[in-house]
C-alpha positions as CSV (number, residue, x, y, z in Angstrom):
1,M,-36.9,-115.8,21.1
2,T,-38.6,-112.6,20.1
3,T,-40.2,-110.1,22.3
4,I,-41.4,-107.7,19.6
5,D,-44.8,-107.7,18.1
6,L,-45.8,-105.7,15.0
7,Q,-49.3,-104.8,14.1
8,I,-50.4,-102.9,11.2
9,H,-53.7,-101.7,11.0
10,S,-55.9,-102.5,7.7
11,S,-55.9,-98.8,6.7
12,L,-52.1,-98.9,6.4
13,Q,-51.9,-102.3,4.4
14,S,-50.2,-101.6,1.1
15,S,-50.1,-103.2,-2.1
16,I,-46.4,-103.0,-2.6
17,D,-44.4,-106.1,-2.7
18,P,-41.2,-105.7,-0.8
19,S,-39.7,-109.2,-2.1
20,S,-37.2,-107.7,-4.6
21,A,-36.1,-105.0,-2.2
22,I,-35.7,-107.5,0.6
23,E,-33.5,-109.4,-1.8
24,D,-31.5,-106.6,-2.8
25,A,-30.8,-105.6,0.7
26,N,-29.9,-108.9,1.5
27,N,-27.2,-109.0,-1.2
28,G,-25.9,-105.7,0.1
29,I,-25.0,-107.0,3.7
30,G,-21.5,-106.6,4.7
31,K,-20.7,-104.6,1.8
32,D,-19.8,-100.7,1.6
33,D,-22.2,-98.8,3.4
34,E,-24.3,-101.8,4.6
35,R,-21.2,-103.1,6.7
36,W,-23.5,-102.1,9.9
37,R,-25.3,-105.3,9.3
38,M,-22.0,-107.2,10.4
39,L,-21.7,-105.5,13.7
40,W,-23.6,-108.2,15.6
41,H,-21.8,-111.1,13.7
42,E,-18.2,-112.3,14.1
43,P,-15.6,-111.3,13.6
44,M,-16.5,-107.6,13.8
45,Q,-18.7,-108.2,17.0
46,G,-15.9,-110.2,18.9
47,E,-13.3,-107.5,17.8
48,H,-15.3,-104.6,19.2
49,L,-16.4,-106.3,22.3
50,A,-12.9,-107.3,23.3
51,S,-11.6,-103.7,22.8
52,I,-14.7,-102.3,24.6
53,R,-14.4,-104.7,27.5
54,L,-10.8,-103.8,28.0
55,L,-11.2,-100.3,28.2
56,V,-14.4,-100.5,30.4
57,K,-12.5,-102.5,32.7
58,K,-9.8,-100.1,33.1
59,L,-12.0,-96.9,33.4
60,K,-15.2,-97.7,35.0
61,P,-13.9,-98.5,38.6
62,Q,-12.8,-94.8,39.0
63,C,-15.3,-93.3,36.8
64,E,-18.2,-91.1,38.2
65,N,-19.1,-88.8,35.4
66,I,-19.2,-89.4,31.6
67,L,-19.3,-86.5,29.3
68,L,-20.1,-87.6,25.7
69,L,-19.3,-84.9,22.9
70,G,-21.2,-86.1,19.6
71,I,-24.0,-85.0,17.4
72,G,-26.7,-86.7,15.3
73,G,-26.3,-90.6,15.5
74,S,-23.2,-90.4,17.6
75,A,-25.3,-88.9,20.3
76,L,-28.8,-89.9,19.8
77,G,-28.4,-93.6,19.9
78,T,-26.4,-93.4,23.5
79,K,-29.1,-91.0,24.8
80,A,-31.7,-93.5,23.8
81,L,-29.9,-96.6,25.2
82,H,-29.4,-94.8,28.5
83,T,-32.8,-93.5,28.9
84,A,-34.4,-97.1,28.2
85,L,-31.6,-99.2,30.0
86,G,-29.0,-97.2,32.0
87,S,-29.4,-97.5,35.7
88,D,-25.8,-98.7,37.0
89,G,-22.8,-96.7,36.6
90,P,-21.9,-93.3,36.2
91,R,-23.6,-90.3,35.6
92,L,-23.9,-89.6,31.8
93,F,-23.8,-86.0,30.4
94,V,-24.1,-85.6,26.5
95,L,-23.4,-82.4,24.7
96,D,-25.0,-82.7,21.2
97,N,-25.1,-78.7,20.6
98,I,-22.8,-76.0,20.6
99,D,-25.5,-73.8,22.8
100,P,-23.0,-71.8,25.1
101,H,-25.2,-71.9,28.1
102,T,-25.6,-75.5,28.0
103,V,-22.0,-76.2,27.4
104,Q,-20.8,-74.1,30.2
105,T,-23.6,-75.3,32.6
106,T,-22.6,-78.8,31.8
107,I,-18.9,-78.1,32.5
108,D,-19.5,-76.4,35.6
109,T,-21.7,-79.3,36.9
110,I,-18.9,-81.8,36.5
111,M,-16.5,-79.5,37.8
112,L,-18.4,-79.1,40.9
113,D,-19.0,-82.7,41.4
114,D,-15.4,-83.6,40.6
115,P,-12.8,-80.6,40.9
116,T,-9.8,-82.7,40.0
117,L,-11.6,-84.6,37.1
118,E,-9.8,-87.9,38.1
119,H,-13.2,-89.4,38.1
120,T,-14.4,-88.2,34.8
121,V,-14.3,-89.4,31.3
122,V,-14.7,-87.5,28.3
123,T,-15.7,-89.5,25.2
124,V,-15.3,-87.7,21.8
125,I,-17.1,-89.1,18.7
126,S,-16.5,-88.1,15.3
127,K,-15.8,-90.5,12.5
128,S,-13.6,-88.0,10.6
129,G,-12.8,-85.2,13.2
130,E,-14.0,-82.6,10.7
131,T,-17.6,-82.0,12.1
132,A,-17.1,-78.2,12.9
133,E,-19.5,-78.7,16.3
134,I,-17.5,-81.7,17.7
135,T,-14.4,-79.8,16.9
136,S,-15.7,-76.6,18.7
137,L,-16.9,-78.7,21.7
138,L,-13.4,-80.7,22.1
139,M,-11.7,-77.2,22.0
140,V,-13.9,-75.9,24.6
141,V,-13.9,-79.0,26.9
142,E,-10.3,-79.8,26.6
143,Q,-9.3,-76.3,27.7
144,A,-11.5,-76.3,30.6
145,M,-11.4,-80.0,31.4
146,G,-8.0,-81.0,30.2
147,E,-7.1,-83.1,33.4
148,A,-10.1,-85.3,32.7
149,T,-9.5,-88.8,31.0
150,F,-10.2,-88.3,27.0
151,V,-11.3,-91.3,24.7
152,A,-11.8,-90.9,21.0
153,I,-14.3,-93.0,18.9
154,T,-13.4,-92.3,15.4
155,G,-12.6,-93.8,12.0
156,P,-9.6,-95.9,11.3
157,S,-7.8,-92.8,9.8
158,G,-8.5,-89.0,9.9
159,T,-8.0,-85.7,11.8
160,L,-9.5,-86.9,15.3
161,R,-7.4,-90.4,15.0
162,E,-4.3,-88.1,14.4
163,Y,-5.1,-86.0,17.1
164,A,-5.9,-88.7,19.6
165,S,-2.7,-90.4,18.7
166,K,-0.6,-87.4,19.5
167,K,-2.5,-87.0,22.8
168,K,-2.2,-90.5,23.7
169,W,-5.5,-91.0,24.2
170,A,-7.4,-94.3,24.3
171,T,-9.4,-95.0,20.9
172,L,-12.1,-97.3,19.7
173,T,-12.6,-97.6,16.0
174,V,-16.0,-96.9,13.9
175,P,-15.6,-99.1,11.1
176,D,-15.8,-98.2,7.5
177,G,-19.2,-98.8,6.0
178,V,-21.0,-97.6,9.3
179,G,-22.4,-94.2,9.0
180,G,-23.4,-92.3,12.0
181,R,-27.2,-93.0,12.2
182,F,-26.5,-96.8,11.9
183,S,-23.6,-96.7,14.6
184,V,-25.5,-97.0,18.0
185,L,-24.6,-100.7,18.2
186,S,-21.2,-100.0,17.0
187,P,-18.6,-98.9,19.9
188,V,-20.2,-95.4,19.3
189,G,-22.9,-96.5,21.4
190,L,-21.6,-99.8,22.9
191,F,-18.9,-98.0,24.9
192,P,-20.8,-95.5,26.8
193,A,-23.6,-98.2,27.3
194,A,-21.1,-100.6,29.0
195,M,-19.7,-97.7,31.0
196,C,-23.3,-97.3,32.6
197,G,-24.0,-100.7,33.0
198,I,-25.9,-101.9,30.0
199,D,-25.7,-105.5,28.8
200,I,-24.0,-104.8,25.4
201,E,-23.9,-108.6,24.5
202,E,-27.6,-108.8,24.8
203,L,-28.2,-106.0,22.7
204,L,-26.2,-107.4,19.9
205,R,-28.2,-110.7,20.4
206,G,-31.3,-109.2,20.1
207,A,-30.3,-107.3,17.0
208,R,-28.9,-110.3,15.3
209,E,-32.1,-112.4,15.8
210,M,-34.4,-109.6,14.5
211,D,-32.0,-108.8,11.3
212,A,-32.4,-112.5,10.9
213,R,-36.1,-112.4,10.7
214,C,-35.6,-109.1,8.5
215,Q,-33.8,-111.2,5.7
216,Q,-36.7,-113.3,5.3
217,T,-39.0,-113.1,2.1
218,E,-41.9,-114.0,4.0
219,N,-43.0,-112.7,7.3
220,N,-40.5,-110.1,7.4
221,P,-41.3,-107.5,9.9
222,A,-39.1,-104.9,8.3
223,G,-40.5,-105.6,4.9
224,R,-44.1,-105.2,6.0
225,L,-43.2,-102.0,7.8
226,S,-41.5,-100.4,5.1
227,A,-43.9,-101.4,2.4
228,S,-46.5,-100.2,4.4
229,L,-45.0,-96.8,4.8
230,V,-43.8,-96.3,1.5
231,G,-47.2,-97.1,0.5
232,A,-48.8,-94.6,2.6
233,M,-46.5,-92.0,1.2
234,Q,-47.9,-92.7,-2.2
235,E,-51.1,-92.1,-1.1
236,G,-50.4,-88.6,0.5
237,K,-49.8,-89.9,4.2
238,A,-46.0,-88.6,4.5
239,I,-46.2,-87.5,8.0
240,H,-44.9,-90.3,10.1
241,V,-45.5,-90.2,13.7
242,M,-43.6,-92.3,16.5
243,M,-45.5,-92.1,20.0
244,P,-44.2,-94.4,22.5
245,Y,-46.4,-94.8,25.5
246,C,-43.4,-95.3,27.8
247,D,-41.0,-92.8,28.8
248,R,-38.0,-94.8,28.7
249,M,-38.7,-95.3,24.8
250,E,-39.1,-91.3,24.3
251,N,-35.2,-90.8,23.1
252,F,-35.8,-93.7,20.3
253,A,-38.6,-92.0,19.0
254,R,-35.9,-89.0,18.4
255,W,-33.5,-91.7,17.3
256,Y,-36.2,-92.7,14.6
257,V,-36.5,-89.2,13.4
258,Q,-33.2,-88.8,12.3
259,L,-32.8,-92.2,11.0
260,W,-36.2,-91.9,8.9
261,A,-35.6,-88.4,7.7
262,E,-31.8,-88.4,7.0
263,S,-31.9,-91.6,5.3
264,L,-35.1,-91.2,3.1
265,G,-35.6,-87.4,2.3
266,K,-33.9,-87.4,-1.0
267,I,-34.0,-86.7,-4.6
268,N,-35.0,-89.8,-6.2
269,K,-33.4,-91.4,-9.5
270,N,-35.9,-89.6,-11.5
271,G,-35.1,-86.1,-10.1
272,V,-38.1,-85.9,-7.9
273,R,-37.9,-84.5,-4.3
274,I,-39.5,-87.3,-1.8
275,G,-39.4,-88.3,1.7
276,P,-41.5,-88.8,4.8
277,T,-41.7,-86.2,7.7
278,P,-41.0,-88.0,10.8
279,V,-42.3,-86.6,14.2
280,A,-41.5,-87.8,17.6
281,A,-44.4,-87.7,20.3
282,I,-44.9,-89.3,23.8
283,G,-48.1,-90.9,25.2
284,A,-50.2,-90.0,27.0
285,T,-48.7,-86.4,27.2
286,D,-49.0,-85.5,23.6
287,Q,-52.8,-86.6,23.6
288,H,-53.0,-83.1,25.2
289,S,-51.2,-81.1,22.4
290,M,-51.5,-83.3,19.1
291,L,-54.8,-85.3,19.5
292,Q,-56.9,-82.6,18.1
293,L,-54.9,-81.9,15.0
294,W,-54.8,-85.7,14.4
295,R,-58.4,-86.2,15.0
296,E,-59.9,-83.3,12.8
297,G,-57.0,-82.3,11.0
298,P,-55.7,-83.4,7.3
299,T,-55.6,-87.0,7.1
300,D,-51.9,-87.0,5.8
301,K,-50.3,-89.1,8.7
302,V,-49.4,-92.1,9.8
303,I,-49.5,-92.7,13.7
304,G,-47.1,-95.1,15.1
305,F,-47.7,-96.4,18.6
306,V,-44.9,-98.0,20.9
307,S,-46.3,-100.0,23.5
308,V,-44.8,-102.0,26.5
309,S,-46.6,-104.9,28.1
310,E,-44.6,-105.4,31.3
311,M,-44.4,-102.0,33.4
312,D,-44.6,-101.2,37.2
313,A,-47.9,-101.8,38.6
314,V,-48.3,-98.6,40.5
315,P,-51.6,-98.9,42.3
316,L,-54.0,-95.6,42.3
317,G,-55.5,-96.6,45.5
318,K,-59.1,-96.8,46.4
319,T,-60.0,-92.9,47.3
320,A,-61.0,-90.8,44.4
321,I,-61.1,-86.9,44.8
322,S,-64.9,-87.1,43.3
323,D,-67.4,-89.2,42.5
324,S,-66.7,-88.7,38.6
325,Q,-63.4,-90.1,39.2
326,E,-64.4,-93.4,41.0
327,W,-63.8,-95.3,38.0
328,L,-60.1,-95.0,38.6
329,C,-60.3,-96.5,41.9
330,G,-58.5,-100.1,42.2
331,K,-56.6,-99.4,38.9
332,T,-52.9,-98.8,38.1
333,L,-50.9,-96.2,36.4
334,S,-50.0,-99.1,33.9
335,S,-53.4,-100.1,33.2
336,L,-54.4,-96.7,32.8
337,L,-51.5,-95.9,30.2
338,H,-52.4,-99.0,28.3
339,A,-56.1,-98.1,28.0
340,Q,-55.2,-94.7,26.9
341,Q,-53.0,-96.0,24.2
342,K,-55.6,-98.3,22.9
343,A,-58.3,-95.6,23.0
344,T,-55.9,-93.0,21.0
345,E,-55.1,-95.8,18.5
346,K,-58.9,-96.4,18.1
347,A,-59.9,-92.7,17.7
348,M,-57.0,-92.4,15.0
349,Q,-58.4,-95.1,13.0
350,E,-61.9,-94.0,13.1
351,A,-60.4,-90.2,12.1
352,A,-59.2,-92.0,8.7
353,Q,-55.3,-91.9,10.0
354,A,-53.4,-95.0,9.3
355,T,-51.8,-96.8,12.4
356,W,-49.2,-99.4,13.4
357,T,-48.3,-100.6,16.8
358,I,-45.0,-102.1,17.9
359,T,-45.5,-103.8,21.2
360,L,-42.5,-105.1,23.4
361,D,-42.9,-107.5,26.1
362,Q,-40.7,-105.5,28.2
363,I,-37.8,-103.2,28.1
364,D,-34.5,-104.8,28.3
365,A,-31.4,-105.0,26.2
366,F,-32.7,-108.0,24.0
367,A,-35.7,-106.0,23.2
368,V,-34.1,-102.8,22.6
369,G,-31.5,-104.6,20.4
370,E,-34.4,-106.0,18.4
371,F,-36.1,-102.7,18.0
372,I,-32.8,-101.1,16.9
373,A,-32.3,-103.7,13.9
374,L,-35.9,-103.7,12.9
375,W,-35.8,-99.9,12.1
376,Q,-32.4,-100.1,10.4
377,A,-33.5,-103.0,8.3
378,A,-36.9,-101.1,7.5
379,V,-34.7,-98.1,6.1
380,A,-32.7,-100.4,4.0
381,I,-35.5,-101.8,2.4
382,A,-37.5,-98.6,2.2
383,G,-34.5,-96.9,0.5
384,R,-34.8,-99.5,-2.4
385,L,-38.7,-99.0,-2.5
386,L,-38.2,-95.3,-2.9
387,G,-35.2,-95.5,-5.3
388,V,-32.7,-93.4,-3.1
389,N,-29.5,-94.1,-1.3
390,P,-30.4,-94.4,2.3
391,Y,-26.9,-94.0,3.2
392,N,-25.9,-90.7,2.1
393,Q,-26.8,-87.0,3.0
394,P,-25.9,-84.8,0.2
395,G,-28.3,-82.0,1.3
396,V,-26.5,-81.5,4.7
397,E,-23.2,-80.5,2.9
398,L,-24.1,-77.2,1.6
399,S,-25.1,-75.9,5.1
400,K,-21.5,-77.2,6.3
401,Q,-20.0,-74.9,3.6
402,L,-22.2,-72.0,4.1
403,T,-21.3,-72.2,7.9
404,R,-17.6,-72.2,7.3
405,D,-18.0,-69.1,4.5
406,A,-20.0,-67.0,7.0
407,I,-17.8,-67.6,10.0
408,S,-14.6,-67.0,8.0
409,K,-16.2,-63.3,7.0
410,K,-16.4,-62.3,10.4
């Protein structure tokens, strides 16, 4: 079963043959930094599900608030899953920045709701425990909310693992070979998702079925997507927009930004600085902020649309506010939103901007799992087409060192 359809406009068709990159990516499955492609296969899947189910069974009945401390891939995936699928469970709070006002306001809100903190679970996510932002957040939260229940999701060894063991906190493991931006379908994203009532087995089933398609030499959606987008970069179209016409998918556009930027913005094997600039937008809202630029500005963009076929049919009614608006009578919000997406797509094509469209039949756990696996596989293939390692981030390390140096001098 598949619930995702990928359409690539003729303006984005590429002459790049991704078959060798697909084959090389297939050869890497389960090895080193590509162990993430085993997350939806046994034995890794079963081990993770068993440990998550056990902890959820223990904590969920009394839990009213979940506070997640994470940054980058440790938080973006959870936020995206919750926005798209979360409806049954405790309130989710995510601290993925160290802005003092946001941190203190979040703590105050939870404390007002649960003064004794007996109904609050704090989930700390860091593979090593050496991320300064997460360490700082944990120091503040533990000082203010020490009576809460703490769960650490971390690597098999490292600073946070040792600290959690000393504190006798429950722990879940981020496996080796699963980087942060590829971790949403590991315990990093699955534990908070399960706590919020999301069907994590269906997420993994959708990912598994899509990943099987993304290993094919022919009719490979990730191969088509990566070849088209890499080809567009080579033609000077390096700004890659993802624009869902569905609020529930908005945070997946932000998740995509990190995945695409941090994986592919590198110095390649020839010493050349390359990479796309991904942009998140939301339809129809950003028609009123970006459309003018896209229509009459530089033709250096690929505009990607994410559409959902089945949406709530909210009627507009039969009475318009003026004669000029009578064309809206008898329509629904979903029909108007779909019409706007189609119109914007056509307008972009007429303006010589390249486009692609991904259509989900509906938003459920299976389709979301497919969506995640499609983009992660596309990154694995695109990295090979570009001649870069999509799993490291050497450009981030200097900033970390300069931060340590700057604060140490104060």
